[in-house]
C-alpha positions as a printed Julia matrix, in Angstrom:
441×3 Matrix{Float64}:
 -26.57   -1.77  -13.13
 -29.02   -2.4   -15.82
 -32.5    -3.63  -14.52
 -32.52   -6.28  -17.4
 -29.24   -7.7   -16.36
 -30.36   -7.93  -12.67
 -33.4   -10.16  -13.71
 -31.0   -12.38  -15.38
 -28.96  -12.36  -12.13
 -32.02  -13.17  -10.3
 -33.06  -16.0   -12.7
 -29.41  -17.25  -12.54
 -29.36  -17.55   -8.65
 -32.64  -19.3    -8.48
 -30.6   -22.32   -9.8
 -28.91  -22.55   -6.51
 -30.81  -24.24   -3.23
 -28.45  -22.74   -0.57
 -25.84  -20.15    0.34
 -22.98  -21.85    1.66
 -20.99  -18.85    2.78
 -21.08  -15.16    2.63
 -18.44  -12.43    3.5
 -17.35   -8.82    3.03
 -13.98   -9.03    0.86
 -13.77   -5.15    0.08
 -15.12   -2.0     1.44
 -18.13   -2.6    -0.61
 -17.88   -5.82   -2.02
 -19.88   -8.94   -0.74
 -18.75  -12.48   -1.64
 -21.57  -15.24   -1.94
 -20.36  -18.77   -2.07
 -22.68  -21.71   -2.95
 -22.78  -25.32   -2.3
 -20.65  -26.41   -5.29
 -18.07  -23.58   -4.26
 -19.4   -21.35   -7.21
 -18.99  -17.83   -6.11
 -20.93  -14.64   -7.06
 -19.65  -11.1    -5.93
 -21.82   -7.9    -5.66
 -19.74   -4.45   -5.79
 -22.17   -1.83   -3.84
 -19.86    1.14   -4.77
 -22.41    4.15   -5.13
 -20.74    5.36   -8.49
 -20.72    1.98  -10.12
 -22.31   -0.82   -8.68
 -22.53   -4.18  -10.43
 -22.62   -7.98   -9.92
 -19.61  -10.21  -11.23
 -17.85  -13.53  -11.28
 -13.96  -14.01  -10.8
 -11.89  -16.73   -9.63
  -9.67  -16.25   -6.75
 -10.72  -12.84   -5.96
  -8.43  -11.54   -3.26
  -9.54  -10.48    0.28
  -7.09   -7.71    1.62
  -8.7    -7.84    5.21
 -11.1    -9.61    7.4
 -14.27   -7.29    8.17
 -15.72   -7.63   11.82
 -18.36   -4.74   11.66
 -21.95   -5.56   13.12
 -23.08   -5.93    9.57
 -20.41   -8.5     8.73
 -21.35  -10.45   12.03
 -25.17  -10.44   11.04
 -24.51  -11.25    7.44
 -22.64  -14.35    8.33
 -24.68  -15.18   11.09
 -28.07  -15.03    9.01
 -27.14  -16.0     5.59
 -24.19  -18.6     5.79
 -25.76  -21.99    5.47
 -29.06  -20.69    4.6
 -31.63  -22.23    2.15
 -32.65  -20.04   -0.65
 -36.56  -19.74   -1.02
 -37.1   -17.02   -3.66
 -34.86  -14.54   -5.66
 -36.97  -11.64   -7.27
 -36.17   -8.16   -8.79
 -38.84   -5.44   -7.57
 -41.06   -3.92  -10.5
 -39.99   -0.5   -11.28
 -36.68   -0.62   -9.41
 -33.28   -2.06   -9.48
 -33.38   -3.89   -6.32
 -32.42   -7.52   -5.97
 -34.13   -9.38   -3.05
 -32.93  -12.74   -1.82
 -35.49  -14.78    0.54
 -33.64  -17.41    2.7
 -34.68  -19.76    5.44
 -31.99  -18.99    8.17
 -31.06  -21.9    10.3
 -30.38  -20.16   13.74
 -29.68  -21.84   16.98
 -33.12  -22.15   18.33
 -35.27  -21.54   15.3
 -35.82  -21.39   11.53
 -36.88  -18.07   10.17
 -37.29  -16.11    6.86
 -35.04  -13.39    6.14
 -34.27  -11.05    3.31
 -30.69   -9.96    1.75
 -31.54   -6.72   -0.47
 -29.55   -5.39   -2.84
 -30.28   -1.83   -4.03
 -28.51   -0.84   -7.16
 -29.83    2.89   -6.89
 -27.13    5.24   -7.58
 -26.29    7.52   -4.54
 -28.55    5.32   -2.28
 -26.85    1.96   -3.27
 -26.95   -0.17   -0.26
 -27.11   -3.75    0.91
 -29.81   -4.18    3.8
 -30.68   -7.28    5.97
 -34.35   -7.49    6.68
 -36.74   -9.85    8.67
 -39.93  -11.38    7.44
 -41.82   -8.26    8.73
 -39.28   -5.99    6.78
 -37.61   -4.81   10.08
 -33.94   -3.61    9.26
 -31.59   -6.02   11.05
 -28.44   -4.56    9.64
 -27.33   -2.46    6.47
 -24.01   -1.84    4.93
 -24.8     1.92    5.13
 -27.16    3.36    7.81
 -29.2     6.21    6.6
 -30.53    8.72    8.92
 -34.01   10.23    8.54
 -32.38   13.67    8.55
 -30.68   12.6     5.13
 -33.56   10.97    3.35
 -37.34   10.17    3.58
 -36.51    6.66    3.78
 -34.62    5.78    7.09
 -32.5     2.78    7.17
 -31.78    2.02   10.69
 -31.65   -1.36   12.87
 -34.95   -1.83   14.09
 -36.61    0.54   12.02
 -39.34   -0.95    9.29
 -38.03   -0.21    5.81
 -40.4     1.84    3.61
 -40.72    0.63    0.02
 -39.2     2.8    -2.73
 -41.78    3.9    -5.19
 -41.33    2.57   -8.38
 -39.93    4.6   -11.27
 -39.8     4.58  -15.06
 -36.57    2.73  -15.96
 -35.26    3.8   -19.35
 -32.24    2.05  -20.39
 -30.51    0.79  -23.6
 -31.66   -2.87  -24.49
 -28.85   -5.57  -23.92
 -28.74   -8.89  -25.02
 -27.34  -11.69  -22.66
 -27.17  -15.13  -23.85
 -24.58  -16.48  -21.27
 -25.18  -14.81  -17.95
 -21.94  -16.48  -16.41
 -19.49  -15.16  -19.2
 -21.32  -11.95  -19.13
 -20.7   -11.52  -15.21
 -16.89  -12.5   -15.76
 -16.67   -9.98  -18.62
 -18.19   -7.42  -16.62
 -15.43   -7.88  -13.9
 -12.75   -7.36  -16.32
 -14.29   -4.43  -18.08
 -14.89   -2.53  -14.86
 -11.62   -3.43  -13.45
  -9.38   -2.61  -16.29
 -11.17    0.82  -16.73
 -10.65    1.45  -13.08
  -6.9    -0.12  -12.99
  -5.84    1.83  -15.77
  -6.96    5.27  -14.27
  -5.53    4.43  -10.83
  -2.22    3.09  -12.16
  -2.06    6.62  -13.9
  -2.46    8.54  -10.96
  -0.34    6.39   -8.98
   2.68    6.44  -11.32
   2.52   10.15  -11.76
   2.62   10.83   -7.91
   5.76    8.43   -8.01
   7.45   10.2   -10.97
   6.86   13.54   -9.0
   8.6    12.14   -6.05
  11.37   10.67   -8.22
  11.7    14.3    -9.92
  12.23   15.82   -6.34
  14.56   13.44   -5.08
  16.71   13.83   -8.3
  16.79   17.48   -8.14
  17.83   17.24   -4.33
  20.55   14.7    -5.53
  21.82   17.38   -8.12
  22.38   19.92   -5.27
  24.21   17.84   -3.16
  27.83   19.01   -3.52
  30.57   16.62   -4.6
  32.55   15.31   -1.57
  35.95   15.7    -3.36
  35.14   19.28   -4.03
  33.91   19.85   -0.31
  37.24   18.37    0.71
  39.36   20.7    -1.37
  37.22   24.03   -0.32
  37.74   22.63    3.33
  41.41   22.33    2.99
  41.58   25.79    1.1
  39.72   27.54    4.1
  42.04   25.54    6.73
  45.26   26.87    4.82
  44.01   30.33    5.2
  43.29   29.93    8.7
  46.82   28.73    9.47
  48.44   31.66    7.16
  46.52   34.39    9.32
  47.46   32.62   12.32
  51.2    32.39   11.43
  50.96   36.34   10.58
  49.06   37.55   13.54
  52.12   39.58   14.67
  52.21   41.75   11.36
  48.4    42.37   11.42
  47.12   45.66   12.78
  43.72   45.48   14.59
  41.83   47.61   12.37
  42.89   45.96    9.24
  40.22   43.99    7.25
  42.43   42.16    4.52
  45.86   40.67    4.67
  48.31   39.7     1.73
  50.07   36.41    2.45
  52.22   33.94    0.45
  50.26   30.72    0.41
  51.48   27.27    0.48
  51.9    27.06   -3.47
  54.31   30.16   -3.05
  51.86   32.49   -4.57
  50.53   35.89   -3.38
  47.15   35.62   -1.73
  44.88   38.37   -0.49
  42.44   37.29    2.45
  39.48   39.76    3.15
  37.84   39.83    6.6
  34.07   40.26    6.47
  32.76   43.51    8.19
  31.23   41.98   11.31
  34.71   40.04   12.37
  36.16   42.29   15.14
  39.77   40.87   15.1
  42.27   38.59   13.24
  41.8    35.92   15.96
  38.18   36.04   15.62
  38.48   35.57   11.84
  41.01   32.42   12.61
  38.27   30.72   14.55
  35.5    31.45   12.18
  37.62   29.74    9.31
  38.66   26.82   11.31
  34.8    26.3    12.14
  34.0    26.43    8.45
  36.7    24.06    7.43
  35.6    21.62   10.13
  31.79   21.83    8.98
  32.83   21.4     5.18
  35.23   18.35    6.09
  32.15   16.83    8.1
  29.98   17.61    5.13
  32.23   15.94    2.61
  32.58   12.83    4.97
  28.73   12.64    4.72
  28.02   13.62    1.1
  28.75   10.07   -0.22
  26.25    8.75    2.24
  23.64   11.28    1.35
  24.11   10.64   -2.23
  23.87    6.67   -1.86
  20.73    7.26    0.07
  19.18    9.45   -2.4
  19.95    7.09   -5.02
  18.47    4.17   -3.14
  15.33    6.07   -2.73
  15.11    6.95   -6.25
  15.99    3.01   -7.31
  13.29    1.9    -4.71
  10.56    4.14   -6.37
  11.68    3.36   -9.91
  11.05   -0.31   -8.84
   7.82    0.41   -7.49
   6.52    2.48  -10.79
   7.72   -0.54  -12.65
   5.76   -3.01  -10.39
   2.52   -0.78  -10.68
   3.04   -0.49  -14.66
   2.88   -4.65  -14.33
   0.16   -4.78  -11.81
  -2.79   -6.6   -13.25
  -5.82   -6.16  -10.41
  -6.75   -3.39   -8.21
  -6.69   -5.37   -5.2
  -2.99   -6.05   -5.89
  -2.47   -2.14   -6.56
  -3.94   -1.57   -3.18
  -1.16   -3.58   -1.53
   1.35   -1.23   -2.66
  -0.72    1.73   -1.44
  -1.98    0.69    2.08
  -4.52    2.73    3.59
  -3.17    4.79    6.61
  -5.33    3.25    9.02
  -3.59   -0.19    8.6
  -0.44    1.18   10.1
  -0.05    1.38   13.94
  -0.51    4.89   15.2
   2.29    4.77   17.55
   4.66    3.25   15.15
   7.71    5.37   13.93
   8.0     4.8    10.22
  11.59    4.34    9.02
  12.37    6.02    5.69
  14.71    3.14    4.77
  11.86    0.58    5.04
   8.43    0.04    3.12
   5.6    -1.43    4.89
   2.87   -3.43    2.78
  -0.3    -5.39    4.32
  -1.34   -8.73    2.81
  -4.47  -10.14    4.37
  -3.49   -8.56    7.48
  -0.1    -9.75    7.43
   2.73   -6.92    7.9
   5.43   -7.38    5.19
   8.52   -5.0     5.75
  11.08   -4.35    2.84
  14.36   -2.85    3.22
  14.89   -0.12    0.76
  18.86   -0.13    1.16
  21.32   -1.58    3.49
  20.3     0.58    6.46
  16.62   -0.66    6.01
  17.77   -4.34    5.52
  19.54   -3.66    8.99
  16.66   -2.21   10.61
  14.04   -4.88    9.76
  16.69   -7.48   10.93
  17.13   -5.92   14.0
  13.32   -5.37   14.57
  11.94   -8.7    13.51
  10.95  -11.34   16.0
  12.28  -15.11   16.14
   9.24  -16.5    14.52
   8.86  -13.98   11.77
   9.76  -14.93    8.12
  12.83  -13.62    6.51
  13.39  -13.84    2.69
  16.39  -13.09    0.58
  17.59  -13.98   -3.06
  20.05  -16.63   -3.13
  23.6   -15.89   -3.8
  23.21  -11.98   -4.94
  22.73   -8.84   -2.95
  19.09   -8.22   -2.54
  16.41   -6.5    -0.49
  15.49   -8.21    2.74
  12.02   -9.08    3.33
  10.2    -9.67    6.68
   6.86  -11.01    7.11
   5.37  -10.64   10.66
   3.7   -13.88   11.81
   2.42  -13.11   15.14
   3.2   -16.95   15.56
   0.56  -17.77   13.0
   0.88  -20.64   10.6
   1.59  -18.65    7.54
  -0.02  -19.43    3.92
   2.09  -20.23    1.06
   0.45  -17.49   -0.98
   1.94  -14.88    1.66
   5.4   -16.11    1.34
   5.08  -16.21   -2.38
   4.25  -12.51   -2.44
   6.75  -11.67    0.0
   9.11  -13.35   -2.27
   7.83  -11.42   -5.21
   8.51   -8.14   -3.12
  11.95   -9.25   -2.67
  12.61  -10.08   -6.33
  10.8    -6.73   -7.69
  12.72   -4.44   -5.41
  15.9    -5.87   -6.24
  16.34   -6.32   -9.91
  14.35   -5.95  -13.25
  16.66   -8.24  -15.22
  14.99  -10.96  -17.02
  15.52  -14.41  -15.39
  14.87  -17.38  -13.06
  15.59  -16.38   -9.33
  15.73  -18.62   -6.32
  14.32  -16.82   -2.88
  15.41  -18.49    0.09
  13.1   -18.26    3.36
  13.35  -19.14    7.01
  12.37  -17.85   10.23
  14.15  -15.01   11.82
  15.65  -17.24   14.69
  17.65  -19.17   11.87
  19.33  -15.93   10.69
  22.71  -14.64   12.15
  23.79  -11.29   11.66
  27.57  -11.54   10.23
  28.08   -7.83    9.62
  25.6    -4.99    8.76
  22.9    -6.44    6.78
  25.21   -9.3     5.59
  24.05  -12.63    7.17
  24.37  -16.4     7.42
  21.18  -18.78    7.77
  20.09  -22.23    8.21
  17.19  -24.35    8.15
  15.81  -22.66    5.0
  13.46  -23.3     2.08
  13.68  -22.2    -1.29
  11.04  -21.03   -4.14
  11.5   -19.99   -7.69
  10.34  -16.84   -9.29
  10.75  -15.81  -12.76
  10.8   -12.29  -14.51
């Protein structure tokens, strides 16, 4: 971030008398809320740190690390004393009077926009580190950032940067968010879509290799007939013979050749019967395999469409949850997709089997969603007996709709607690005591 802009931010912050609330809303993003509910965000990524403003920023999870606990304890409901930018550095320092339980004291929240050493450091009046977003060992830097250690000042540097004219800092901070977000979002969407398209290609190739059930049935019957023909002619076959000419069921002459490793006509009969049985079973399962592959391809196509329409990185992150969000011992069903929204676990059935699975595994207080009067993906929101916010239900409804259809129109999504849903057959259900909401595509 340019130092000239940071100076403007410092001047802007001096307009506020206190910090009402503060928290981490992303792995590297700090949200600061002031008395009049104005918010300012500090994205402290090493590669591209900057300050921005945005309405209704999405918090994907609640952070409870020691840094977050100390951050809230010291700076929530604190009084701003001063805001400065260090000479010769891109370091913003916010001095506050913290209203702690037994005393009032001066503390400093220090944002360091310093490239690979970008950091957020909490200091007391004596410049002792209370906590930091990134702890830095003396083995990795001349400047140790450790709790309880005095923080050394960074030597001033010559800052060379292109001049920038900022007339309206609020507008500039809003524009900065959309500039950085759109650039990153475009790149992420490209990577995600490319990955999903590769999966679709692999599934399509697998689908093409699945033999048609009718062809498998015909081949099974042909082999079964050959086995019966050999069986009915066993008395004519000499032990050393490796082939036999018979009249088949169509009245035509047919030669059946035995493989070299077959020791007797009886063994050949058993081999053919086993082959016919396996092919018959394969034919029986072939349409199921085809349906399963088609449902997976359809789901991925829907996900690609959703990603192409996604307008923010935080929403994109929901569709690609980090692995650590999932319970380690949980067995993930391939017919079910799991998403996390503000720590709520949301399960979507990819197909009929997936719908059955999440219905079976849902708890009585979980929220169930389905599109009214048309076949659709079932969605279950795990509530853990909590009161669920409307926006969580709306997001679940959006998933239900997006993974069911891309056809434009107005759709009504019903939802109720799982206790009110009775399974009639498979994933077909009857339900009572429900509410509805309207979504448009």
